[in-house]
N, CA, C and O atoms as CSV, one atom per row, in Angstrom:
chain,resi,resn,atom,element,x,y,z
A,1,UNK,N,N,122.689,98.803,97.950
A,1,UNK,CA,C,123.042,97.952,99.068
A,1,UNK,C,C,122.558,96.540,98.748
A,1,UNK,O,O,121.435,96.346,98.281
A,2,UNK,N,N,123.421,95.558,99.005
A,2,UNK,CA,C,123.049,94.158,98.820
A,2,UNK,C,C,122.927,93.489,100.179
A,2,UNK,O,O,123.765,93.680,101.060
A,3,UNK,N,N,121.860,92.695,100.335
A,3,UNK,CA,C,121.654,91.930,101.561
A,3,UNK,C,C,121.229,90.517,101.192
A,3,UNK,O,O,120.842,90.246,100.055
A,4,UNK,N,N,121.307,89.623,102.168
A,4,UNK,CA,C,120.771,88.277,102.025
A,4,UNK,C,C,119.520,88.193,102.879
A,4,UNK,O,O,119.533,88.575,104.049
A,5,UNK,N,N,118.447,87.696,102.300
A,5,UNK,CA,C,117.203,87.531,103.047
A,5,UNK,C,C,116.951,86.038,103.228
A,5,UNK,O,O,117.017,85.261,102.276
A,6,UNK,N,N,116.662,85.654,104.468
A,6,UNK,CA,C,116.322,84.277,104.796
A,6,UNK,C,C,114.855,84.227,105.196
A,6,UNK,O,O,114.367,85.110,105.903
A,7,UNK,N,N,114.150,83.190,104.742
A,7,UNK,CA,C,112.745,83.007,105.064
A,7,UNK,C,C,112.588,81.698,105.836
A,7,UNK,O,O,113.175,80.680,105.466
A,8,UNK,N,N,111.794,81.727,106.908
A,8,UNK,CA,C,111.628,80.557,107.752
A,8,UNK,C,C,110.156,80.200,107.939
A,8,UNK,O,O,109.268,81.039,107.786
A,9,UNK,N,N,109.922,78.921,108.276
A,9,UNK,CA,C,108.617,78.388,108.657
A,9,UNK,C,C,107.573,78.653,107.575
A,9,UNK,O,O,107.821,78.401,106.396
A,10,UNK,N,N,106.411,79.159,107.972
A,10,UNK,CA,C,105.294,79.379,107.053
A,10,UNK,C,C,105.684,80.317,105.902
A,10,UNK,O,O,105.229,80.134,104.773
A,11,UNK,N,N,106.510,81.300,106.180
A,11,UNK,CA,C,106.919,82.245,105.141
A,11,UNK,C,C,107.699,81.511,104.052
A,11,UNK,O,O,107.458,81.713,102.862
A,12,UNK,N,N,108.620,80.670,104.462
A,12,UNK,CA,C,109.406,79.871,103.514
A,12,UNK,C,C,108.497,78.994,102.653
A,12,UNK,O,O,108.708,78.868,101.447
A,13,UNK,N,N,107.490,78.393,103.279
A,13,UNK,CA,C,106.563,77.533,102.543
A,13,UNK,C,C,105.752,78.318,101.519
A,13,UNK,O,O,105.508,77.835,100.413
A,14,UNK,N,N,105.338,79.514,101.882
A,14,UNK,CA,C,104.500,80.318,100.990
A,14,UNK,C,C,105.300,80.863,99.805
A,14,UNK,O,O,104.821,80.824,98.671
A,15,UNK,N,N,106.507,81.366,100.050
A,15,UNK,CA,C,107.296,81.936,98.944
A,15,UNK,C,C,108.057,80.862,98.176
A,15,UNK,O,O,108.561,81.113,97.081
A,16,UNK,N,N,108.139,79.674,98.749
A,16,UNK,CA,C,108.710,78.498,98.093
A,16,UNK,C,C,110.219,78.545,97.902
A,16,UNK,O,O,110.747,77.875,97.015
A,17,UNK,N,N,110.909,79.311,98.704
A,17,UNK,CA,C,112.361,79.225,98.777
A,17,UNK,C,C,112.832,79.786,100.113
A,17,UNK,O,O,112.097,80.501,100.795
A,18,UNK,N,N,114.063,79.452,100.474
A,18,UNK,CA,C,114.516,79.769,101.825
A,18,UNK,C,C,115.432,80.989,101.911
A,18,UNK,O,O,115.592,81.559,102.991
A,19,UNK,N,N,116.031,81.397,100.802
A,19,UNK,CA,C,116.917,82.558,100.865
A,19,UNK,C,C,117.081,83.182,99.490
A,19,UNK,O,O,116.809,82.565,98.461
A,20,UNK,N,N,117.533,84.418,99.510
A,20,UNK,CA,C,117.854,85.121,98.274
A,20,UNK,C,C,118.782,86.285,98.584
A,20,UNK,O,O,118.756,86.848,99.678
A,21,UNK,N,N,119.591,86.629,97.613
A,21,UNK,CA,C,120.406,87.839,97.698
A,21,UNK,C,C,119.717,88.896,96.864
A,21,UNK,O,O,119.319,88.640,95.728
A,22,UNK,N,N,119.575,90.089,97.430
A,22,UNK,CA,C,118.896,91.157,96.704
A,22,UNK,C,C,119.711,92.437,96.756
A,22,UNK,O,O,120.401,92.715,97.738
A,23,UNK,N,N,119.621,93.202,95.694
A,23,UNK,CA,C,120.151,94.556,95.658
A,23,UNK,C,C,118.967,95.474,95.921
A,23,UNK,O,O,118.038,95.540,95.115
A,24,UNK,N,N,118.994,96.169,97.022
A,24,UNK,CA,C,117.865,97.008,97.416
A,24,UNK,C,C,117.876,98.335,96.676
A,24,UNK,O,O,118.939,98.899,96.417
A,25,UNK,N,N,116.700,98.829,96.337
A,25,UNK,CA,C,116.635,100.151,95.707
A,25,UNK,C,C,116.967,101.241,96.726
A,25,UNK,O,O,116.903,101.031,97.938
A,26,UNK,N,N,117.311,102.370,96.210
A,26,UNK,CA,C,117.603,103.542,97.048
A,26,UNK,C,C,116.448,103.811,98.002
A,26,UNK,O,O,115.285,103.772,97.600
A,27,UNK,N,N,116.762,104.078,99.246
A,27,UNK,CA,C,115.744,104.420,100.233
A,27,UNK,C,C,115.230,103.250,101.053
A,27,UNK,O,O,114.553,103.461,102.059
A,28,UNK,N,N,115.532,102.027,100.654
A,28,UNK,CA,C,115.119,100.868,101.442
A,28,UNK,C,C,116.250,100.560,102.416
A,28,UNK,O,O,117.202,99.848,102.096
A,29,UNK,N,N,116.110,101.124,103.625
A,29,UNK,CA,C,117.183,101.013,104.618
A,29,UNK,C,C,116.716,100.459,105.952
A,29,UNK,O,O,117.539,100.141,106.810
A,30,UNK,N,N,115.392,100.338,106.142
A,30,UNK,CA,C,114.853,99.831,107.401
A,30,UNK,C,C,114.044,98.558,107.130
A,30,UNK,O,O,113.689,98.264,105.988
A,31,UNK,N,N,113.765,97.823,108.184
A,31,UNK,CA,C,112.955,96.610,108.046
A,31,UNK,C,C,111.567,96.957,107.505
A,31,UNK,O,O,111.055,96.253,106.634
A,32,UNK,N,N,110.957,98.020,108.003
A,32,UNK,CA,C,109.619,98.396,107.531
A,32,UNK,C,C,109.645,98.744,106.040
A,32,UNK,O,O,108.717,98.402,105.307
A,33,UNK,N,N,110.697,99.417,105.596
A,33,UNK,CA,C,110.831,99.734,104.171
A,33,UNK,C,C,111.067,98.467,103.354
A,33,UNK,O,O,110.560,98.345,102.239
A,34,UNK,N,N,111.830,97.525,103.900
A,34,UNK,CA,C,112.061,96.258,103.215
A,34,UNK,C,C,110.763,95.472,103.088
A,34,UNK,O,O,110.484,94.900,102.035
A,35,UNK,N,N,109.968,95.441,104.155
A,35,UNK,CA,C,108.675,94.756,104.094
A,35,UNK,C,C,107.775,95.395,103.034
A,35,UNK,O,O,107.099,94.689,102.286
A,36,UNK,N,N,107.766,96.717,102.967
A,36,UNK,CA,C,106.952,97.419,101.966
A,36,UNK,C,C,107.431,97.084,100.557
A,36,UNK,O,O,106.620,96.863,99.657
A,37,UNK,N,N,108.741,97.046,100.369
A,37,UNK,CA,C,109.306,96.719,99.064
A,37,UNK,C,C,108.945,95.288,98.670
A,37,UNK,O,O,108.560,95.037,97.528
A,38,UNK,N,N,109.068,94.355,99.608
A,38,UNK,CA,C,108.701,92.962,99.342
A,38,UNK,C,C,107.208,92.837,99.037
A,38,UNK,O,O,106.819,92.021,98.201
A,39,UNK,N,N,106.378,93.625,99.693
A,39,UNK,CA,C,104.927,93.597,99.450
A,39,UNK,C,C,104.594,93.929,98.003
A,39,UNK,O,O,103.571,93.488,97.479
A,40,UNK,N,N,105.446,94.694,97.368
A,40,UNK,CA,C,105.223,95.085,95.983
A,40,UNK,C,C,105.465,93.978,94.971
A,40,UNK,O,O,105.264,94.185,93.774
A,41,UNK,N,N,105.890,92.815,95.424
A,41,UNK,CA,C,106.160,91.703,94.517
A,41,UNK,C,C,104.904,90.978,94.049
A,41,UNK,O,O,104.967,90.170,93.123
A,42,UNK,N,N,103.778,91.254,94.670
A,42,UNK,CA,C,102.541,90.594,94.256
A,42,UNK,C,C,101.665,90.244,95.437
A,42,UNK,O,O,102.007,90.509,96.590
A,43,UNK,N,N,100.524,89.640,95.127
A,43,UNK,CA,C,99.501,89.374,96.140
A,43,UNK,C,C,100.007,88.489,97.280
A,43,UNK,O,O,99.729,88.772,98.445
A,44,UNK,N,N,100.731,87.440,96.967
A,44,UNK,CA,C,101.245,86.550,98.008
A,44,UNK,C,C,102.173,87.297,98.945
A,44,UNK,O,O,102.076,87.167,100.165
A,45,UNK,N,N,103.069,88.075,98.372
A,45,UNK,CA,C,104.017,88.838,99.176
A,45,UNK,C,C,103.293,89.902,100.000
A,45,UNK,O,O,103.654,90.157,101.149
A,46,UNK,N,N,102.284,90.509,99.417
A,46,UNK,CA,C,101.531,91.542,100.126
A,46,UNK,C,C,100.840,90.953,101.352
A,46,UNK,O,O,100.814,91.579,102.412
A,47,UNK,N,N,100.283,89.756,101.212
A,47,UNK,CA,C,99.632,89.108,102.352
A,47,UNK,C,C,100.624,88.864,103.483
A,47,UNK,O,O,100.267,88.982,104.656
A,48,UNK,N,N,101.851,88.528,103.147
A,48,UNK,CA,C,102.859,88.236,104.164
A,48,UNK,C,C,103.422,89.486,104.821
A,48,UNK,O,O,103.592,89.522,106.040
A,49,UNK,N,N,103.715,90.512,104.028
A,49,UNK,CA,C,104.522,91.628,104.510
A,49,UNK,C,C,103.813,92.976,104.621
A,49,UNK,O,O,104.451,93.976,104.951
A,50,UNK,N,N,102.504,93.025,104.353
A,50,UNK,CA,C,101.809,94.318,104.382
A,50,UNK,C,C,101.388,94.754,105.782
A,50,UNK,O,O,100.857,95.850,105.960
A,51,UNK,N,N,101.623,93.907,106.765
A,51,UNK,CA,C,101.238,94.266,108.127
A,51,UNK,C,C,99.990,93.568,108.609
A,51,UNK,O,O,99.627,93.694,109.778
A,52,UNK,N,N,99.313,92.821,107.722
A,52,UNK,CA,C,98.101,92.106,108.124
A,52,UNK,C,C,98.409,91.008,109.137
A,52,UNK,O,O,97.595,90.720,110.014
A,53,UNK,N,N,99.583,90.398,109.016
A,53,UNK,CA,C,100.021,89.377,109.964
A,53,UNK,C,C,101.335,89.784,110.591
A,53,UNK,O,O,102.019,90.682,110.101
A,54,UNK,N,N,101.679,89.128,111.662
A,54,UNK,CA,C,102.933,89.459,112.347
A,54,UNK,C,C,104.073,88.685,111.690
A,54,UNK,O,O,104.015,87.462,111.557
A,55,UNK,N,N,105.089,89.405,111.288
A,55,UNK,CA,C,106.310,88.811,110.764
A,55,UNK,C,C,107.466,89.413,111.547
A,55,UNK,O,O,107.676,90.626,111.522
A,56,UNK,N,N,108.205,88.574,112.235
A,56,UNK,CA,C,109.356,89.028,113.010
A,56,UNK,C,C,110.572,89.113,112.111
A,56,UNK,O,O,110.632,88.458,111.070
A,57,UNK,N,N,111.541,89.919,112.513
A,57,UNK,CA,C,112.764,90.080,111.725
A,57,UNK,C,C,113.985,90.020,112.629
A,57,UNK,O,O,113.937,90.378,113.806
A,58,UNK,N,N,115.069,89.560,112.045
A,58,UNK,CA,C,116.366,89.572,112.707
A,58,UNK,C,C,117.394,90.064,111.699
A,58,UNK,O,O,117.327,89.744,110.512
A,59,UNK,N,N,118.332,90.837,112.187
A,59,UNK,CA,C,119.459,91.266,111.358
A,59,UNK,C,C,120.707,90.651,111.970
A,59,UNK,O,O,121.018,90.882,113.138
A,60,UNK,N,N,121.412,89.871,111.174
A,60,UNK,CA,C,122.631,89.199,111.632
A,60,UNK,C,C,122.407,88.463,112.948
A,60,UNK,O,O,123.197,88.585,113.884
A,61,UNK,N,N,121.317,87.698,113.006
A,61,UNK,CA,C,120.970,86.818,114.131
A,61,UNK,C,C,120.512,87.556,115.389
A,61,UNK,O,O,120.479,86.962,116.467
A,62,UNK,N,N,120.163,88.823,115.275
A,62,UNK,CA,C,119.680,89.587,116.421
A,62,UNK,C,C,118.273,90.097,116.124
A,62,UNK,O,O,118.059,90.791,115.130
A,63,UNK,N,N,117.311,89.754,116.988
A,63,UNK,CA,C,115.938,90.226,116.800
A,63,UNK,C,C,115.900,91.747,116.786
A,63,UNK,O,O,116.561,92.405,117.589
A,64,UNK,N,N,115.119,92.293,115.865
A,64,UNK,CA,C,115.021,93.743,115.729
A,64,UNK,C,C,113.562,94.138,115.521
A,64,UNK,O,O,112.719,93.300,115.201
A,65,UNK,N,N,113.279,95.417,115.707
A,65,UNK,CA,C,111.945,95.914,115.405
A,65,UNK,C,C,111.933,96.466,113.978
A,65,UNK,O,O,112.959,96.478,113.298
A,66,UNK,N,N,110.771,96.916,113.540
A,66,UNK,CA,C,110.615,97.358,112.159
A,66,UNK,C,C,111.396,98.623,111.810
A,66,UNK,O,O,111.582,98.917,110.629
A,67,UNK,N,N,111.851,99.367,112.796
A,67,UNK,CA,C,112.598,100.590,112.513
A,67,UNK,C,C,114.110,100.361,112.444
A,67,UNK,O,O,114.865,101.301,112.198
A,68,UNK,N,N,114.551,99.137,112.657
A,68,UNK,CA,C,115.981,98.815,112.597
A,68,UNK,C,C,116.509,99.061,111.188
A,68,UNK,O,O,115.812,98.821,110.202
A,69,UNK,N,N,117.737,99.538,111.104
A,69,UNK,CA,C,118.352,99.821,109.808
A,69,UNK,C,C,119.299,98.694,109.401
A,69,UNK,O,O,119.858,97.987,110.239
A,70,UNK,N,N,119.455,98.557,108.112
A,70,UNK,CA,C,120.319,97.528,107.549
A,70,UNK,C,C,121.545,98.175,106.921
A,70,UNK,O,O,121.518,99.339,106.520
A,71,UNK,N,N,122.618,97.396,106.846
A,71,UNK,CA,C,123.843,97.819,106.181
A,71,UNK,C,C,124.176,96.849,105.062
A,71,UNK,O,O,123.691,95.717,105.042
A,72,UNK,N,N,124.995,97.293,104.144
A,72,UNK,CA,C,125.425,96.446,103.048
A,72,UNK,C,C,126.020,95.149,103.591
A,72,UNK,O,O,126.844,95.171,104.506
A,73,UNK,N,N,125.601,94.024,103.025
A,73,UNK,CA,C,126.123,92.729,103.425
A,73,UNK,C,C,125.393,92.066,104.570
A,73,UNK,O,O,125.727,90.940,104.939
A,74,UNK,N,N,124.400,92.735,105.148
A,74,UNK,CA,C,123.660,92.156,106.277
A,74,UNK,C,C,122.852,90.944,105.840
A,74,UNK,O,O,122.515,90.777,104.668
A,75,UNK,N,N,122.554,90.107,106.824
A,75,UNK,CA,C,121.656,88.976,106.650
A,75,UNK,C,C,120.382,89.297,107.416
A,75,UNK,O,O,120.414,89.509,108.629
A,76,UNK,N,N,119.268,89.331,106.707
A,76,UNK,CA,C,117.970,89.625,107.320
A,76,UNK,C,C,117.123,88.365,107.259
A,76,UNK,O,O,116.948,87.771,106.195
A,77,UNK,N,N,116.602,87.964,108.405
A,77,UNK,CA,C,115.758,86.777,108.476
A,77,UNK,C,C,114.339,87.187,108.837
A,77,UNK,O,O,114.126,88.035,109.703
A,78,UNK,N,N,113.374,86.577,108.165
A,78,UNK,CA,C,111.961,86.793,108.471
A,78,UNK,C,C,111.339,85.478,108.913
A,78,UNK,O,O,111.582,84.426,108.321
A,79,UNK,N,N,110.528,85.559,109.969
A,79,UNK,CA,C,109.871,84.376,110.492
A,79,UNK,C,C,108.618,84.778,111.247
A,79,UNK,O,O,108.534,85.890,111.767
A,80,UNK,N,N,107.629,83.867,111.310
A,80,UNK,CA,C,106.430,84.173,112.095
A,80,UNK,C,C,106.760,84.070,113.577
A,80,UNK,O,O,107.774,83.479,113.951
A,81,UNK,N,N,105.905,84.644,114.423
A,81,UNK,CA,C,106.143,84.528,115.871
A,81,UNK,C,C,106.185,83.046,116.278
A,81,UNK,O,O,105.483,82.210,115.709
A,82,UNK,N,N,107.001,82.754,117.247
A,82,UNK,CA,C,107.160,81.380,117.703
A,82,UNK,C,C,106.564,81.270,119.102
A,82,UNK,O,O,106.788,82.122,119.962
A,83,UNK,N,N,105.802,80.203,119.306
A,83,UNK,CA,C,105.254,79.970,120.648
A,83,UNK,C,C,105.827,78.675,121.176
A,83,UNK,O,O,106.139,77.761,120.413
A,84,UNK,N,N,105.961,78.606,122.470
A,84,UNK,CA,C,106.469,77.399,123.103
A,84,UNK,C,C,105.340,76.602,123.697
A,84,UNK,O,O,104.191,77.044,123.721
A,85,UNK,N,N,105.674,75.421,124.178
A,85,UNK,CA,C,104.583,74.678,124.756
A,85,UNK,C,C,105.003,73.394,125.363
A,85,UNK,O,O,104.168,72.660,125.893
């Protein structure tokens, strides 16, 4: 399955790019599985996606929880929680 991942705010600054297209390995079908897979990229990624901090996700512009499933061609966005003021 291929998806596009978008990174916003602090996440974008830390990984140093705003988007990428990835071919996911077999079994990576949920947001939680995607976060775990991304955590395997190294220490920086692990700090962002291992669950130590809150990272929100959206699939095709709709906020989702970590158990949401992805389909081929989806756009997944990751961003930190946003506060108003």
